[in-house]
C-alpha positions in Angstrom: 0.1 0.1 -0.1 1.1 3.6 -0.8 1.7 5.8 2.0 0.5 9.5 1.9 3.3 12.0 1.1 2.2 13.3 4.9 3.0 9.9 6.6 6.2 9.7 4.6 7.5 13.2 5.9 6.7 12.5 9.1 8.4 9.0 8.9 11.1 10.2 7.6 11.9 13.0 9.8 11.7 10.7 13.0 14.2 8.2 11.4 16.9 11.2 10.8 16.1 13.1 14.5 16.5 9.3 16.3 20.0 8.6 14.0 21.0 12.1 14.4 20.8 11.7 18.4 22.5 7.8 18.4 25.4 8.8 15.6 25.9 12.2 14.9 24.0 14.6 12.5 27.6 15.0 10.3 27.8 10.6 10.6 24.3 10.1 9.2 23.6 9.5 5.6 20.8 10.2 3.5 20.6 7.2 2.9 20.7 5.5 6.0 18.0 7.9 7.1 15.6 6.5 4.3 16.7 2.4 5.1 15.9 3.3 8.5 12.6 4.9 7.4 12.1 2.2 5.5 12.2 4.1 2.5 12.9 2.8 -1.0 13.0 5.9 -3.1 16.1 7.0 -1.7 15.2 10.2 -3.3 12.1 10.9 -1.2 14.0 12.9 1.6 15.7 15.6 -1.2 12.1 15.6 -2.4 10.5 16.5 1.1 13.5 18.8 2.7 16.0 19.6 0.5 19.5 18.2 1.8 20.0 17.9 5.3 20.6 21.1 6.6 17.0 21.3 5.6 16.4 18.5 7.3 18.3 19.5 10.8 16.2 23.1 10.8 12.8 20.2 10.0 13.2 19.1 13.0 13.6 22.3 14.8 10.7 23.2 13.8 8.6 20.2 14.2 10.2 19.9 17.7 10.3 23.8 19.3 6.8 24.6 18.0 5.3 22.4 21.0 8.7 23.6 23.5 7.3 27.0 22.1 3.7 27.0 23.2 4.6 25.3 26.7 6.5 28.2 27.2 4.3 30.5 25.9 1.5 29.0 28.2 3.7 29.3 31.5 4.6 32.6 29.9 1.1 34.1 29.9 0.3 32.6 33.4 3.0 35.0 35.0 2.1 37.9 33.1 -1.3 37.4 34.4 -0.2 37.3 38.4 2.3 39.9 37.7 5.5 38.4 38.2 7.5 39.6 35.1 9.8 40.5 37.6 10.4 36.8 39.2 13.6 36.0 37.7 12.9 32.1 39.6 9.5 31.8 37.6 11.4 32.8 34.3 14.1 30.5 34.4 11.6 27.7 35.2 9.0 29.3 32.0 12.2 28.8 29.8 13.5 25.2 31.5 11.1 23.3 32.4 9.3 22.6 28.5 13.0 21.4 27.2 13.6 19.1 30.6 10.2 17.6 29.5 11.6 16.0 26.7 13.2 13.5 29.0 9.3 12.4 29.7 9.5 11.1 26.0 6.1 12.3 24.8 6.8 11.5 22.5 10.5 10.8 21.2 11.4 13.6 23.1 14.2 11.9 24.2 15.8 11.8 21.2 15.3 15.6 20.8 17.4 16.0 23.7 20.1 14.3 22.1 20.0 15.7 19.1 20.3 18.9 20.2 23.4 18.3 21.7 24.5 17.0 19.1 23.6 20.1 17.2 26.1 22.3 19.6 29.3 19.5 18.7 29.1 20.8 15.0 29.0 25.1 16.5 26.1 26.4 14.6 23.6 25.5 17.8 23.1 29.3 19.2 22.2 30.3 16.2 20.0 27.3 14.8 18.6 27.4 18.6 18.1 30.9 19.4 17.6 32.3 16.0 13.9 34.9 15.9 11.9 33.0 14.1 7.6 31.7 15.2 8.9 28.9 17.0 11.0 31.0 19.4 9.3 33.9 20.1 8.0 32.8 23.9 12.6 31.8 24.2 12.7 35.5 23.2 10.0 37.2 25.0 11.2 35.3 28.4 15.0 36.0 28.2 14.4 39.9 27.5 12.1 39.9 31.0 15.3 37.5 32.2 17.9 40.3 31.2 15.6 43.0 32.4 15.6 41.8 36.0 19.9 41.7 35.4 20.6 45.4 34.8 23.4 45.6 37.2 25.4 43.1 35.9 27.7 44.8 31.9 25.8 43.4 29.2 28.9 41.5 28.1 28.9 39.3 30.8 24.9 38.8 30.5 25.6 37.8 27.3 28.2 35.4 28.4 26.0 34.0 31.3 23.0 33.7 28.7 25.3 31.8 26.7 26.2 29.1 29.2 22.8 29.1 29.8 21.7 28.1 26.7 24.8 25.5 26.5 24.1 24.3 30.4 20.9 23.5 29.5 21.1 21.2 26.9 24.5 19.4 27.6 23.1 18.9 31.5 19.4 17.9 30.0 21.2 15.0 27.9 23.8 14.0 30.0 20.6 13.0 32.5 18.6 11.7 29.6 21.8 8.6 29.4 21.6 8.3 33.1 18.1 7.7 32.8 18.1 5.3 29.9 17.2 2.5 31.4 14.7 3.9 34.0 11.5 2.7 34.3 8.4 5.1 33.8 8.1 5.9 37.4 11.9 6.6 38.4 12.2 8.3 35.3 9.2 11.2 36.2 10.4 11.4 39.4 13.9 12.0 38.4 13.0 14.5 35.6 11.0 17.0 38.4 14.1 16.4 40.5 16.6 17.2 37.8 14.6 20.9 36.8 14.4 21.6 39.9 18.2 21.1 40.5 18.9 23.4 37.3 16.7 25.6 37.2 17.8 26.8 40.7 21.7 26.2 39.1 20.9 28.7 36.4 19.1 31.0 38.3 22.2 31.0 40.7 24.8 31.4 37.8 22.7 34.6 36.0 23.0 36.2 39.5 26.2 35.5 40.7 28.3 38.6 41.9 30.7 40.2 38.7 34.2 39.3 40.0 36.3 42.5 40.6 38.4 41.5 37.5 35.8 39.6 35.7 34.8 44.2 35.5 37.9 45.2 34.0 37.5 43.1 31.9 33.7 43.9 31.0 34.6 47.9 31.0 
């Protein structure tokens, strides 16, 4: 039976995400993705996505769209409560929708590993934070975080926000490896504890006093 184009595209997308997560983006061939997706037509991937870079961006758009929606809901609640200046709640809204992927609902575990693989290519920050429709909530939250930290020199704050993104991705990917053999109940409890610890860690890093030496470098 011939598969519908939408179904074929989805199978290719999920197969690519899984293989990229497990083996690295540059180590995976277009042909191997077709095989993993049970797609006999080796031109199907090129037809739907063009090239590997477009495929990477399609995975991001697919996953980050849902993450953006979750962040937007949390942000609207923060605004409704008049808590735009609550750094802990802002960081929670930034971190939680990503760490929730560890619950694997569905396949989010591969997405966590996939984003970690992106960082090994050197273009991760640009791809993950470029202003696009599926990053609107991310940028809105970051703008509010910046407003909470006006006493920190811009150069220092920019560096800390970059470290925040890296720590969020790599720490979550490390937790995924740790939870690989966990059952649903233990995984759920561990994700909740990990998320709380990561939020506290990020807030601590963002608000840490700037040393005299670092201020001199930033001046």
